[in-house]
TORKOL-4160 file (C-alpha; in steps of 0.2 Angstrom, whole numbers, padded with zeros to 4 digits, m for minus):
173
<pt num="1" X="0282" Y="m0005" Z="m0177"/>
<pt num="2" X="0272" Y="0000" Z="m0164"/>
<pt num="3" X="0268" Y="0021" Z="m0160"/>
<pt num="4" X="0270" Y="0027" Z="m0143"/>
<pt num="5" X="0253" Y="0029" Z="m0134"/>
<pt num="6" X="0252" Y="0049" Z="m0128"/>
<pt num="7" X="0254" Y="0050" Z="m0107"/>
<pt num="8" X="0235" Y="0058" Z="m0105"/>
<pt num="9" X="0236" Y="0073" Z="m0091"/>
<pt num="10" X="0227" Y="0071" Z="m0076"/>
<pt num="11" X="0212" Y="0084" Z="m0080"/>
<pt num="12" X="0208" Y="0069" Z="m0096"/>
<pt num="13" X="0210" Y="0056" Z="m0086"/>
<pt num="14" X="0197" Y="0065" Z="m0074"/>
<pt num="15" X="0188" Y="0068" Z="m0088"/>
<pt num="16" X="0187" Y="0052" Z="m0098"/>
<pt num="17" X="0185" Y="0043" Z="m0077"/>
<pt num="18" X="0169" Y="0054" Z="m0076"/>
<pt num="19" X="0161" Y="0051" Z="m0094"/>
<pt num="20" X="0163" Y="0031" Z="m0090"/>
<pt num="21" X="0152" Y="0032" Z="m0074"/>
<pt num="22" X="0139" Y="0045" Z="m0083"/>
<pt num="23" X="0136" Y="0028" Z="m0096"/>
<pt num="24" X="0139" Y="0016" Z="m0081"/>
<pt num="25" X="0126" Y="0025" Z="m0071"/>
<pt num="26" X="0112" Y="0027" Z="m0088"/>
<pt num="27" X="0117" Y="0008" Z="m0091"/>
<pt num="28" X="0112" Y="0004" Z="m0074"/>
<pt num="29" X="0094" Y="0014" Z="m0073"/>
<pt num="30" X="0090" Y="0008" Z="m0091"/>
<pt num="31" X="0093" Y="m0010" Z="m0087"/>
<pt num="32" X="0084" Y="m0008" Z="m0066"/>
<pt num="33" X="0069" Y="m0001" Z="m0078"/>
<pt num="34" X="0068" Y="m0015" Z="m0091"/>
<pt num="35" X="0069" Y="m0028" Z="m0077"/>
<pt num="36" X="0056" Y="m0018" Z="m0066"/>
<pt num="37" X="0044" Y="m0018" Z="m0083"/>
<pt num="38" X="0049" Y="m0034" Z="m0082"/>
<pt num="39" X="0046" Y="m0042" Z="m0067"/>
<pt num="40" X="0027" Y="m0032" Z="m0064"/>
<pt num="41" X="0020" Y="m0033" Z="m0082"/>
<pt num="42" X="0009" Y="m0047" Z="m0076"/>
<pt num="43" X="0001" Y="m0036" Z="m0059"/>
<pt num="44" X="m0014" Y="m0027" Z="m0063"/>
<pt num="45" X="m0014" Y="m0007" Z="m0058"/>
<pt num="46" X="m0029" Y="m0002" Z="m0060"/>
<pt num="47" X="m0034" Y="m0006" Z="m0043"/>
<pt num="48" X="m0030" Y="m0014" Z="m0030"/>
<pt num="49" X="m0035" Y="m0035" Z="m0027"/>
<pt num="50" X="m0035" Y="m0033" Z="m0006"/>
<pt num="51" X="m0045" Y="m0020" Z="0002"/>
<pt num="52" X="m0043" Y="m0025" Z="0020"/>
<pt num="53" X="m0028" Y="m0035" Z="0027"/>
<pt num="54" X="m0025" Y="m0041" Z="0045"/>
<pt num="55" X="m0010" Y="m0036" Z="0052"/>
<pt num="56" X="0001" Y="m0046" Z="0065"/>
<pt num="57" X="m0006" Y="m0034" Z="0080"/>
<pt num="58" X="m0025" Y="m0040" Z="0076"/>
<pt num="59" X="m0030" Y="m0023" Z="0066"/>
<pt num="60" X="m0036" Y="m0023" Z="0049"/>
<pt num="61" X="m0029" Y="m0011" Z="0038"/>
<pt num="62" X="m0039" Y="m0005" Z="0022"/>
<pt num="63" X="m0026" Y="m0001" Z="0007"/>
<pt num="64" X="m0038" Y="0005" Z="m0003"/>
<pt num="65" X="m0048" Y="0018" Z="0012"/>
<pt num="66" X="m0028" Y="0024" Z="0017"/>
<pt num="67" X="m0026" Y="0029" Z="0001"/>
<pt num="68" X="m0038" Y="0042" Z="m0002"/>
<pt num="69" X="m0027" Y="0057" Z="0006"/>
<pt num="70" X="m0009" Y="0051" Z="0006"/>
<pt num="71" X="m0001" Y="0037" Z="m0003"/>
<pt num="72" X="0003" Y="0020" Z="0006"/>
<pt num="73" X="0021" Y="0010" Z="0001"/>
<pt num="74" X="0014" Y="m0008" Z="0000"/>
<pt num="75" X="0033" Y="m0019" Z="0004"/>
<pt num="76" X="0033" Y="m0035" Z="0000"/>
<pt num="77" X="0046" Y="m0046" Z="0008"/>
<pt num="78" X="0052" Y="m0062" Z="0015"/>
<pt num="79" X="0062" Y="m0066" Z="0031"/>
<pt num="80" X="0076" Y="m0079" Z="0018"/>
<pt num="81" X="0076" Y="m0064" Z="0006"/>
<pt num="82" X="0095" Y="m0058" Z="0005"/>
<pt num="83" X="0090" Y="m0045" Z="m0006"/>
<pt num="84" X="0075" Y="m0036" Z="0008"/>
<pt num="85" X="0092" Y="m0035" Z="0021"/>
<pt num="86" X="0097" Y="m0021" Z="0011"/>
<pt num="87" X="0079" Y="m0016" Z="0009"/>
<pt num="88" X="0070" Y="m0018" Z="0025"/>
<pt num="89" X="0081" Y="m0003" Z="0035"/>
<pt num="90" X="0076" Y="0005" Z="0023"/>
<pt num="91" X="0057" Y="0005" Z="0024"/>
<pt num="92" X="0059" Y="0004" Z="0042"/>
<pt num="93" X="0065" Y="0022" Z="0041"/>
<pt num="94" X="0053" Y="0028" Z="0027"/>
<pt num="95" X="0040" Y="0022" Z="0042"/>
<pt num="96" X="0042" Y="0036" Z="0052"/>
<pt num="97" X="0038" Y="0049" Z="0040"/>
<pt num="98" X="0025" Y="0039" Z="0025"/>
<pt num="99" X="0011" Y="0027" Z="0027"/>
<pt num="100" X="0019" Y="0011" Z="0023"/>
<pt num="101" X="0012" Y="m0007" Z="0025"/>
<pt num="102" X="0022" Y="m0021" Z="0023"/>
<pt num="103" X="0019" Y="m0040" Z="0019"/>
<pt num="104" X="0027" Y="m0055" Z="0024"/>
<pt num="105" X="0028" Y="m0069" Z="0012"/>
<pt num="106" X="0030" Y="m0087" Z="0015"/>
<pt num="107" X="0041" Y="m0078" Z="0034"/>
<pt num="108" X="0035" Y="m0094" Z="0046"/>
<pt num="109" X="0022" Y="m0090" Z="0056"/>
<pt num="110" X="0016" Y="m0074" Z="0067"/>
<pt num="111" X="0027" Y="m0078" Z="0080"/>
<pt num="112" X="0042" Y="m0081" Z="0072"/>
<pt num="113" X="0039" Y="m0064" Z="0060"/>
<pt num="114" X="0035" Y="m0055" Z="0077"/>
<pt num="115" X="0052" Y="m0062" Z="0084"/>
<pt num="116" X="0059" Y="m0056" Z="0067"/>
<pt num="117" X="0055" Y="m0039" Z="0068"/>
<pt num="118" X="0062" Y="m0039" Z="0086"/>
<pt num="119" X="0076" Y="m0045" Z="0083"/>
<pt num="120" X="0079" Y="m0032" Z="0071"/>
<pt num="121" X="0072" Y="m0017" Z="0078"/>
<pt num="122" X="0058" Y="m0014" Z="0066"/>
<pt num="123" X="0044" Y="m0006" Z="0070"/>
<pt num="124" X="0034" Y="m0006" Z="0052"/>
<pt num="125" X="0015" Y="m0013" Z="0048"/>
<pt num="126" X="0017" Y="m0031" Z="0045"/>
<pt num="127" X="0003" Y="m0041" Z="0035"/>
<pt num="128" X="0010" Y="m0060" Z="0037"/>
<pt num="129" X="0007" Y="m0069" Z="0020"/>
<pt num="130" X="0011" Y="m0088" Z="0028"/>
<pt num="131" X="0004" Y="m0095" Z="0013"/>
<pt num="132" X="0007" Y="m0083" Z="m0003"/>
<pt num="133" X="m0011" Y="m0077" Z="m0006"/>
<pt num="134" X="m0010" Y="m0060" Z="m0003"/>
<pt num="135" X="0006" Y="m0058" Z="m0015"/>
<pt num="136" X="m0004" Y="m0070" Z="m0027"/>
<pt num="137" X="m0018" Y="m0059" Z="m0028"/>
<pt num="138" X="m0006" Y="m0044" Z="m0031"/>
<pt num="139" X="0004" Y="m0054" Z="m0045"/>
<pt num="140" X="0023" Y="m0055" Z="m0032"/>
<pt num="141" X="0032" Y="m0063" Z="m0040"/>
<pt num="142" X="0048" Y="m0057" Z="m0034"/>
<pt num="143" X="0056" Y="m0051" Z="m0015"/>
<pt num="144" X="0056" Y="m0037" Z="m0013"/>
<pt num="145" X="0043" Y="m0030" Z="m0022"/>
<pt num="146" X="0037" Y="m0009" Z="m0018"/>
<pt num="147" X="0020" Y="m0003" Z="m0022"/>
<pt num="148" X="0014" Y="0013" Z="m0021"/>
<pt num="149" X="m0006" Y="0014" Z="m0018"/>
<pt num="150" X="m0015" Y="0032" Z="m0022"/>
<pt num="151" X="m0033" Y="0032" Z="m0024"/>
<pt num="152" X="m0035" Y="0016" Z="m0025"/>
<pt num="153" X="m0024" Y="0011" Z="m0038"/>
<pt num="154" X="m0006" Y="0005" Z="m0040"/>
<pt num="155" X="0004" Y="0018" Z="m0048"/>
<pt num="156" X="0023" Y="0014" Z="m0045"/>
<pt num="157" X="0030" Y="m0004" Z="m0042"/>
<pt num="158" X="0047" Y="m0008" Z="m0042"/>
<pt num="159" X="0058" Y="m0024" Z="m0039"/>
<pt num="160" X="0075" Y="m0030" Z="m0030"/>
<pt num="161" X="0086" Y="m0017" Z="m0022"/>
<pt num="162" X="0080" Y="0002" Z="m0021"/>
<pt num="163" X="0089" Y="0013" Z="m0009"/>
<pt num="164" X="0080" Y="0026" Z="0003"/>
<pt num="165" X="0081" Y="0040" Z="m0010"/>
<pt num="166" X="0073" Y="0030" Z="m0023"/>
<pt num="167" X="0057" Y="0024" Z="m0009"/>
<pt num="168" X="0054" Y="0043" Z="m0006"/>
<pt num="169" X="0054" Y="0049" Z="m0025"/>
<pt num="170" X="0042" Y="0034" Z="m0029"/>
<pt num="171" X="0031" Y="0042" Z="m0013"/>
<pt num="172" X="0033" Y="0059" Z="m0020"/>
<pt num="173" X="0031" Y="0055" Z="m0036"/>
């Protein structure tokens, strides 16, 4: 015969649910960290492989010089990237409060990228990496990839989805 199961009180159910949520958060953080490490293991963090880049508006941007005073967030994205659609608005918001340079990977001509930015209302500096040369120099294999550069060195790398808080914390820490 089956034994009757004891009915849990609402407090016990809440405790059990909170415990399960905590374990889920720990699992997601560990998995995310492991995936970031695996995806970025080939990136040389000791130096920035490309110092100067031409923005869509024609200006030259020197990442090493920019990173001497404050950290620079480098965002590698693509107009065709599904995850980038969720991360790019956060990068756009952050660009109003921090130094941001983005690299549009294989997203078409300058005109196409400018149209994409205008359509979505994004206003951050963009370098067109039409043939993937910059991304190759940085050893980026996944979009989106976010790197933080300080004092001419890459100090933080994350790939895939990240939140506005995650972006801000990477710059602050």
